[in-house]
Structures are given as C-alpha cells and as structure tokens.
C-alpha positions as a Python dict, from the first residue, in 0.01 Angstrom:
ca = {
    (1, 'M'): (0, 0, 0),
    (2, 'N'): (-154, 284, -207),
    (3, 'R'): (-419, 460, 2),
    (4, 'Y'): (-582, 690, -253),
    (5, 'K'): (-918, 608, -416),
    (6, 'I'): (-1055, 715, -753),
    (7, 'S'): (-1381, 638, -933),
    (8, 'S'): (-1411, 432, -1251),
    (9, 'L'): (-1518, 751, -1432),
    (10, 'T'): (-1205, 937, -1323),
    (11, 'F'): (-991, 638, -1416),
    (12, 'S'): (-1145, 620, -1765),
    (13, 'L'): (-1084, 994, -1810),
    (14, 'I'): (-717, 943, -1723),
    (15, 'F'): (-713, 655, -1974),
    (16, 'M'): (-870, 884, -2235),
    (17, 'C'): (-622, 1166, -2171),
    (18, 'L'): (-329, 931, -2224),
    (19, 'L'): (-472, 827, -2561),
    (20, 'N'): (-416, 1190, -2666),
    (21, 'S'): (-51, 1205, -2560),
    (22, 'S'): (105, 1176, -2907),
    (23, 'L'): (-162, 1308, -3142),
    (24, 'L'): (-29, 1661, -3195),
    (25, 'G'): (283, 1665, -3408),
    (26, 'I'): (323, 1286, -3431),
    (27, 'I'): (9, 1094, -3522),
    (28, 'F'): (-184, 1358, -3719),
    (29, 'P'): (92, 1440, -3970),
    (30, 'Y'): (206, 1077, -3997),
    (31, 'I'): (-138, 925, -4069),
    (32, 'L'): (-212, 1198, -4324),
    (33, 'H'): (124, 1131, -4488),
    (34, 'E'): (75, 751, -4503),
    (35, 'S'): (-300, 709, -4561),
    (36, 'K'): (-385, 1039, -4729),
    (37, 'T'): (-759, 1049, -4812),
    (38, 'S'): (-797, 687, -4699),
    (39, 'F'): (-743, 798, -4341),
    (40, 'Y'): (-1097, 683, -4253),
    (41, 'I'): (-1007, 327, -4355),
    (42, 'S'): (-695, 343, -4140),
    (43, 'L'): (-894, 477, -3844),
    (44, 'G'): (-1164, 211, -3888),
    (45, 'I'): (-910, -69, -3878),
    (46, 'S'): (-729, 101, -3589),
    (47, 'F'): (-1055, 112, -3393),
    (48, 'L'): (-1088, -267, -3420),
    (49, 'V'): (-721, -318, -3333),
    (50, 'G'): (-771, -89, -3034),
    (51, 'L'): (-1048, -316, -2902),
    (52, 'V'): (-796, -603, -2903),
    (53, 'F'): (-549, -383, -2715),
    (54, 'I'): (-815, -297, -2457),
    (55, 'F'): (-897, -668, -2411),
    (56, 'I'): (-527, -738, -2346),
    (57, 'Y'): (-507, -436, -2115),
    (58, 'L'): (-802, -554, -1904),
    (59, 'K'): (-650, -902, -1874),
    (60, 'I'): (-328, -754, -1734),
    (61, 'F'): (-520, -505, -1517),
    (62, 'N'): (-735, -777, -1358),
    (63, 'F'): (-432, -996, -1282),
    (64, 'L'): (-328, -948, -916),
    (65, 'P'): (-582, -664, -876),
    (66, 'D'): (-447, -548, -540),
    (67, 'K'): (-108, -457, -690),
    (68, 'D'): (22, -192, -928),
    (69, 'I'): (242, -297, -1222),
    (70, 'F'): (565, -268, -1021),
    (71, 'E'): (423, -476, -737),
    (72, 'K'): (306, -734, -990),
    (73, 'I'): (657, -755, -1132),
    (74, 'D'): (797, -794, -781),
    (75, 'A'): (547, -1072, -700),
    (76, 'I'): (624, -1267, -1019),
    (77, 'F'): (1002, -1249, -1053),
    (78, 'P'): (1298, -1296, -818),
    (79, 'K'): (1406, -973, -647),
    (80, 'W'): (1706, -892, -864),
    (81, 'V'): (1517, -976, -1185),
    (82, 'S'): (1219, -764, -1084),
    (83, 'K'): (1445, -465, -1016),
    (84, 'I'): (1604, -493, -1361),
    (85, 'I'): (1265, -524, -1534),
    (86, 'S'): (1124, -229, -1339),
    (87, 'L'): (1425, -12, -1424),
    (88, 'I'): (1397, -98, -1794),
    (89, 'L'): (1024, -17, -1789),
    (90, 'M'): (1088, 312, -1612),
    (91, 'S'): (1358, 402, -1865),
    (92, 'L'): (1119, 342, -2156),
    (93, 'V'): (847, 553, -1993),
    (94, 'F'): (1108, 823, -1929),
    (95, 'M'): (1176, 830, -2304),
    (96, 'I'): (802, 860, -2379),
    (97, 'A'): (780, 1159, -2143),
    (98, 'V'): (1081, 1319, -2313),
    (99, 'I'): (930, 1276, -2662),
    (100, 'V'): (583, 1404, -2564),
    (101, 'I'): (711, 1714, -2384),
    (102, 'W'): (978, 1774, -2648),
    (103, 'R'): (707, 1785, -2917),
    (104, 'L'): (502, 2019, -2698),
    (105, 'V'): (794, 2253, -2633),
    (106, 'T'): (897, 2259, -3000),
    (107, 'F'): (534, 2336, -3091),
    (108, 'I'): (527, 2630, -2850),
    (109, 'S'): (871, 2744, -2966),
    (110, 'S'): (790, 2729, -3339),
    (111, 'E'): (435, 2866, -3330),
    (112, 'F'): (418, 3109, -3037),
    (113, 'L'): (754, 3200, -2884),
    (114, 'I'): (993, 3199, -3177),
    (115, 'E'): (1241, 3444, -3025),
    (116, 'T'): (1212, 3318, -2667),
    (117, 'P'): (1519, 3134, -2531),
    (118, 'N'): (1480, 2755, -2520),
    (119, 'L'): (1576, 2747, -2153),
    (120, 'F'): (1283, 2970, -2060),
    (121, 'I'): (1032, 2758, -2254),
    (122, 'G'): (1164, 2441, -2093),
    (123, 'L'): (1133, 2593, -1746),
    (124, 'L'): (783, 2719, -1828),
    (125, 'I'): (663, 2367, -1910),
    (126, 'A'): (862, 2220, -1619),
    (127, 'A'): (662, 2410, -1356),
    (128, 'P'): (330, 2216, -1386),
    (129, 'L'): (520, 1887, -1431),
    (130, 'F'): (711, 1948, -1110),
    (131, 'Y'): (392, 2040, -927),
    (132, 'A'): (217, 1721, -1044),
    (133, 'M'): (504, 1507, -916),
    (134, 'L'): (436, 1621, -561),
    (135, 'Y'): (91, 1458, -555),
    (136, 'D'): (-74, 1125, -630),
    (137, 'F'): (-303, 983, -900),
    (138, 'D'): (-625, 1099, -734),
    (139, 'V'): (-509, 1460, -780),
    (140, 'I'): (-403, 1408, -1142),
    (141, 'G'): (-744, 1245, -1196),
    (142, 'R'): (-908, 1580, -1124),
    (143, 'L'): (-675, 1738, -1378),
    (144, 'A'): (-790, 1480, -1636),
    (145, 'T'): (-1153, 1577, -1571),
    (146, 'F'): (-1071, 1945, -1627),
    (147, 'C'): (-867, 1874, -1943),
    (148, 'L'): (-1139, 1668, -2108),
    (149, 'A'): (-1417, 1911, -2013),
    (150, 'V'): (-1222, 2189, -2187),
    (151, 'A'): (-1139, 1954, -2478),
    (152, 'F'): (-1504, 1865, -2538),
    (153, 'I'): (-1620, 2227, -2536),
    (154, 'L'): (-1344, 2343, -2770),
    (155, 'L'): (-1384, 2046, -3004),
    (156, 'M'): (-1756, 2108, -3049),
    (157, 'F'): (-1698, 2481, -3096),
    (158, 'N'): (-1423, 2424, -3356),
    (159, 'V'): (-1612, 2160, -3555),
    (160, 'I'): (-1927, 2372, -3572),
    (161, 'S'): (-1731, 2689, -3659),
    (162, 'L'): (-1523, 2520, -3930),
    (163, 'F'): (-1807, 2323, -4084),
    (164, 'S'): (-1888, 2605, -4328),
    (165, 'Q'): (-1537, 2565, -4476),
    (166, 'V'): (-1570, 2190, -4532),
    (167, 'D'): (-1520, 2086, -4895),
    (168, 'I'): (-1616, 1720, -4942),
    (169, 'S'): (-1431, 1708, -5274),
    (170, 'N'): (-1106, 1723, -5073),
    (171, 'L'): (-1176, 1363, -4967),
    (172, 'K'): (-1130, 1239, -5323),
    (173, 'P'): (-1017, 986, -5424),
    (174, 'L'): (-1244, 811, -5173),
    (175, 'L'): (-1061, 480, -5208),
    (176, 'N'): (-698, 587, -5217),
    (177, 'F'): (-624, 252, -5054),
    (178, 'D'): (-272, 115, -5039),
    (179, 'L'): (-231, -196, -4824),
    (180, 'M'): (132, -129, -4728),
    (181, 'H'): (87, 236, -4629),
    (182, 'T'): (-244, 174, -4456),
    (183, 'G'): (-93, -120, -4267),
    (184, 'K'): (198, 97, -4151),
    (185, 'S'): (-36, 372, -4037),
    (186, 'V'): (-250, 124, -3841),
    (187, 'I'): (56, -24, -3667),
    (188, 'V'): (196, 317, -3575),
    (189, 'F'): (-144, 444, -3462),
    (190, 'A'): (-206, 134, -3249),
    (191, 'F'): (123, 145, -3061),
    (192, 'V'): (175, 521, -3035),
    (193, 'V'): (-185, 601, -2933),
    (194, 'F'): (-298, 296, -2734),
    (195, 'V'): (13, 187, -2543),
    (196, 'P'): (52, 509, -2336),
    (197, 'A'): (-291, 429, -2187),
    (198, 'F'): (-137, 102, -2057),
    (199, 'L'): (60, 316, -1812),
    (200, 'T'): (-258, 333, -1602),
    (201, 'L'): (-158, -18, -1488),
    (202, 'V'): (41, 171, -1227),
    (203, 'I'): (-295, 225, -1051),
    (204, 'P'): (-412, -94, -870),
    (205, 'K'): (-765, -212, -945),
    (206, 'E'): (-843, -212, -573),
    (207, 'N'): (-786, 164, -565),
    (208, 'I'): (-1090, 213, -791),
    (209, 'S'): (-1397, 257, -576),
    (210, 'D'): (-1649, 117, -828),
    (211, 'S'): (-1430, -115, -1036),
    (212, 'T'): (-1729, -320, -1158),
    (213, 'K'): (-1814, -31, -1392),
    (214, 'L'): (-1458, 4, -1519),
    (215, 'T'): (-1480, -201, -1840),
    (216, 'K'): (-1788, -13, -1959),
    (217, 'S'): (-1634, 325, -1868),
    (218, 'I'): (-1314, 249, -2060),
    (219, 'L'): (-1501, 129, -2369),
    (220, 'V'): (-1723, 439, -2371),
    (221, 'A'): (-1421, 668, -2324),
    (222, 'Y'): (-1231, 485, -2598),
    (223, 'T'): (-1521, 507, -2845),
    (224, 'L'): (-1569, 880, -2778),
    (225, 'E'): (-1195, 935, -2823),
    (226, 'M'): (-1189, 758, -3160),
    (227, 'I'): (-1493, 955, -3279),
    (228, 'S'): (-1318, 1278, -3176),
    (229, 'I'): (-999, 1180, -3359),
    (230, 'G'): (-1204, 1092, -3668),
    (231, 'L'): (-1375, 1432, -3658),
    (232, 'I'): (-1041, 1611, -3633),
    (233, 'F'): (-898, 1419, -3930),
    (234, 'F'): (-1214, 1490, -4129),
    (235, 'I'): (-1195, 1864, -4060),
    (236, 'I'): (-823, 1886, -4139),
    (237, 'V'): (-854, 1711, -4476),
    (238, 'T'): (-1181, 1867, -4592),
    (239, 'V'): (-1079, 2222, -4496),
    (240, 'L'): (-711, 2224, -4599),
    (241, 'G'): (-698, 1946, -4855),
    (242, 'I'): (-459, 1653, -4828),
    (243, 'E'): (-168, 1816, -5012),
    (244, 'I'): (-163, 2126, -4792),
    (245, 'S'): (-216, 1914, -4479),
    (246, 'N'): (98, 1717, -4560),
    (247, 'I'): (315, 2029, -4575),
    (248, 'Y'): (284, 2108, -4205),
    (249, 'T'): (420, 1941, -3892),
    (250, 'F'): (115, 2058, -3695),
    (251, 'P'): (-179, 2047, -3942),
    (252, 'S'): (-437, 2051, -3662),
    (253, 'Y'): (-306, 2393, -3559),
    (254, 'V'): (-291, 2523, -3916),
    (255, 'V'): (-657, 2438, -3979),
    (256, 'L'): (-753, 2633, -3667),
    (257, 'K'): (-582, 2941, -3811),
    (258, 'T'): (-856, 2952, -4075),
    (259, 'L'): (-1115, 2987, -3801),
    (260, 'S'): (-1285, 3319, -3732),
    (261, 'V'): (-1588, 3392, -3518),
    (262, 'L'): (-1863, 3620, -3646),
    (263, 'S'): (-1629, 3711, -3934),
    (264, 'F'): (-1429, 3959, -3725),
    (265, 'I'): (-1291, 3781, -3415),
    (266, 'Q'): (-949, 3650, -3524),
    (267, 'N'): (-670, 3438, -3374),
    (268, 'T'): (-911, 3208, -3189),
    (269, 'E'): (-672, 2921, -3264),
    (270, 'N'): (-458, 3031, -2970),
    (271, 'I'): (-748, 2951, -2738),
    (272, 'S'): (-848, 2633, -2918),
    (273, 'I'): (-499, 2482, -2914),
    (274, 'L'): (-492, 2519, -2536),
    (275, 'V'): (-650, 2176, -2507),
    (276, 'W'): (-350, 2008, -2677),
    (277, 'V'): (-111, 2188, -2444),
    (278, 'L'): (-314, 2069, -2146),
    (279, 'L'): (-335, 1707, -2266),
    (280, 'M'): (34, 1677, -2352),
    (281, 'T'): (133, 1836, -2020),
    (282, 'F'): (-98, 1588, -1849),
    (283, 'S'): (66, 1296, -2031),
    (284, 'G'): (415, 1412, -1933),
    (285, 'S'): (302, 1452, -1572),
    (286, 'F'): (152, 1104, -1566),
    (287, 'C'): (472, 951, -1703),
    (288, 'L'): (675, 1121, -1429),
    (289, 'L'): (428, 999, -1166),
    (290, 'F'): (459, 648, -1311),
    (291, 'M'): (835, 662, -1259),
    (292, 'K'): (794, 812, -913),
    (293, 'T'): (577, 513, -816),
    (294, 'G'): (840, 280, -960),
    (295, 'L'): (1114, 440, -749),
    (296, 'K'): (899, 411, -437),
    (297, 'D'): (819, 42, -496),
    (298, 'L'): (1168, -44, -614),
    (299, 'F'): (1355, 94, -315),
    (300, 'N'): (1078, 90, -49),
    (301, 'L'): (1105, 466, 3),
    (302, 'D'): (892, 671, 239),
    (303, 'K'): (704, 975, 111),
    (304, 'K'): (980, 1230, 182),
    (305, 'K'): (1257, 1021, 28),
    (306, 'T'): (1036, 945, -273),
    (307, 'Q'): (997, 1318, -342),
    (308, 'I'): (1373, 1380, -313),
    (309, 'F'): (1468, 1081, -529),
    (310, 'S'): (1205, 1174, -789),
    (311, 'I'): (1347, 1524, -825),
    (312, 'L'): (1710, 1412, -840),
    (313, 'F'): (1680, 1101, -1057),
    (314, 'I'): (1376, 1176, -1274),
    (315, 'F'): (1282, 1542, -1298),
    (316, 'L'): (1623, 1711, -1329),
    (317, 'P'): (1759, 1473, -1600),
    (318, 'F'): (1422, 1498, -1777),
    (319, 'L'): (1436, 1878, -1784),
    (320, 'G'): (1799, 1877, -1895),
    (321, 'I'): (1731, 1644, -2188),
    (322, 'I'): (1428, 1846, -2302),
    (323, 'I'): (1627, 2170, -2306),
    (324, 'Y'): (1918, 1999, -2485),
    (325, 'M'): (1694, 1847, -2753),
    (326, 'L'): (1512, 2169, -2847),
    (327, 'P'): (1752, 2284, -3123),
    (328, 'Y'): (1732, 1945, -3299),
    (329, 'E'): (1368, 1948, -3412),
    (330, 'I'): (1438, 1994, -3784),
    (331, 'Y'): (1722, 1740, -3781),
    (332, 'L'): (1510, 1473, -3615),
    (333, 'N'): (1213, 1536, -3844),
    (334, 'K'): (1426, 1431, -4141),
    (335, 'F'): (1466, 1088, -3986),
    (336, 'K'): (1096, 1005, -3944),
    (337, 'Y'): (1070, 1099, -3576),
    (338, 'V'): (762, 876, -3548),
    (339, 'S'): (974, 559, -3558),
    (340, 'V'): (1130, 629, -3218),
    (341, 'P'): (805, 648, -3013),
    (342, 'T'): (669, 350, -3211),
    (343, 'L'): (966, 131, -3116),
    (344, 'I'): (954, 247, -2753),
    (345, 'N'): (582, 173, -2725),
    (346, 'M'): (626, -165, -2893),
    (347, 'S'): (890, -248, -2632),
    (348, 'I'): (662, -142, -2345),
    (349, 'F'): (372, -342, -2489),
    (350, 'G'): (594, -647, -2531),
    (351, 'M'): (714, -617, -2171),
    (352, 'F'): (357, -601, -2039),
    (353, 'I'): (261, -911, -2240),
    (354, 'I'): (563, -1107, -2117),
    (355, 'I'): (505, -1002, -1755),
    (356, 'Y'): (142, -1114, -1775),
    (357, 'L'): (215, -1449, -1942),
    (358, 'I'): (496, -1535, -1699),
    (359, 'G'): (272, -1424, -1412),
    (360, 'I'): (-2, -1664, -1524),
    (361, 'I'): (250, -1951, -1548),
    (362, 'V'): (401, -1870, -1207),
    (363, 'N'): (57, -1856, -1042),
    (364, 'K'): (-46, -2192, -1191),
    (365, 'F'): (283, -2346, -1077),
    (366, 'K'): (228, -2215, -722),
    (367, 'R'): (-122, -2366, -711),
    (368, 'I'): (7, -2704, -822),
    (369, 'T'): (283, -2707, -565),
}
C-alpha cells in the first residue's frame, strides 16, 4: 500500500509538468514544420482532442481507485500475464525517459557546452534524476510546484519583453490549411504531449487527499497549459517568421536570443530556458519513479531492495544509453525523430485502453458469478 498523500492541486501540477515533457526539440519544430502559419488551427483541434484524452484518462483513473496502474494490472490479469504486461509498459516508459533526457542533453551540448565531453554532460543530468529516484511522488510533487512557478514567471516576462518584436504579417497566409499536414500534426501533438500525462496513473486516486476536486483541477491545468503553448507558438512565428523558425531544431530557444532587457542586458535567454531544463528533468525523473514503482509492485520488494533494484536495472542502463546516444543527434534528426516517441506513446495509450476495457469486462463477470 502506498502511504504518501498529495493534494489535487499538486497532482494537477504534476499532470501539467508531464504535458511539457516533449515540447522542446520535438513538438515545437515538428508542428511548425507541418502546420506552418496554420499552427493555431492545429492547436485548436488538438485542444478538443485533448479533452477526449482527459475523459479517457479519468475513466481509467477512477477504475479501481485504491490501486496504482500496476496493481490494477495485477488485479485484472493472471499473475504471469500481469508481469509480462507490466514489463512491457515499463520498457515503453523507459524509452520515453531516454528520448526526453536525450533531447535535453543534446540541447545542452549543442547550445551551451559544445566542447564539453558527452560523459560529463550525461553525469551532470544524471545527478538530479538519481536523487529523485530515492524519494516518492509527494516529494516530486513539490518539485512540480517549483517548476511551474518558475515557468509562469519566465513565460510572462518573455511574452511581455518580446511583444515589441511581434510582426503580425508573419502569420500570413492566415489560412495555410492543408488537411493532411494538419491532421498529422494533431495526431503527433495528441500522443506525444498528452500520453506522458497518463503516467500519473501510477498514483492511486486514494492517495489524493481531496480527490473530489481532481477533475476540475486537471481541466484548469490543461487549459492553462494549452494557452501557454499557444502563446509560445505565436511568439515564435510572429518574431522569427515561419521560414526562419523551420531552420532550427530548438526555435523556442532561438527566439529568446532576440530578447534584451532595457536595451543593454543581453543573454537573458540562458535564464529563460532554465524552465525547459527543469521541466524535462522533471519528466525524466517521473518516468524513472514510474518504473521504480513497477519494480516494487512486480516483485513485492521492500524499500531497501527497491532502491537497489532501481539503480541496477533502471538507472545505470538509462545513463549508459543516454551517453551512448549523444553523438547520434544529427543522424537521428534525418529520420524524423518525432516518429519514435509518437509510436511509443501510441503503444502506451493502446495498452491503457486495453487494460481498462478488459478490467471492466472482468469486473462485470465477477459480479455475475
């Protein structure tokens, strides 16, 4: 039984942080590439699709509310089947963590520490991830609160500071609408942005102290997140223009380079981009905690053994893969790196749907018998 307690507000902030996990270096450049100046149409449709995802999420979350996702799997399926399903789910989440932190490390390597050895950068990012693995979700909830407080302050500062550079003519043509490309961008946005938030299913509903407020808190957090994403897209396109935006892997960072305060304070982008580093580190930490919980439930480990197993079977392979992948950024970019996280998230989403539907059938069968 999980003993920790968190509030619905903290839970919704964790949910909101996970929505940010793949924005930098994956979603921003891809949506701008596919939708171009019709990004607002893509985001509008994505907002509606996201509401459907949240409805599905709440259905799964409210099913067997005293159990986390691994305990739900164990309650629904035979023992050997549940272990296989849990291991597959953990493997997919492991790959999400690798992709998120790999993009973060390559961002740091390419923009800040060009001549720094890859091993050192990997170890630098590994430190907070390792620290987070030693604690539970109530602790990481406090980290989510800090991340989003910083994010809100920096977002407002950046939008206000960059507003003088906005050129509305960069949004033309206003209806650069292509059904195929817009449809692709909506699908990618939906799965890559929304599905990581489904990982909060690892937190049982009963562990939320005021769960009656949860639905409202999630919807408010989701709406604020989508407004924030819309603002960022608007600033990128209107300041840089769509053609320049499409040149860069990290357009959100490039637009911040144009920012100056009081016409003489330069390089403020290094402070502003801190929020993306925090949010991506948070997402990687949450994924590792998700797998740590899976190991504990799967093998009925006590706290000490859970820590040892987590380090040996999750953290060390994770760190090794990240360091190994660093030199391959350019190579992978040529092959539309966005397709990999999309397929992984589709698989996770499909697994959650199947688990829920089979769980409903099993429960009805048990009632009849």
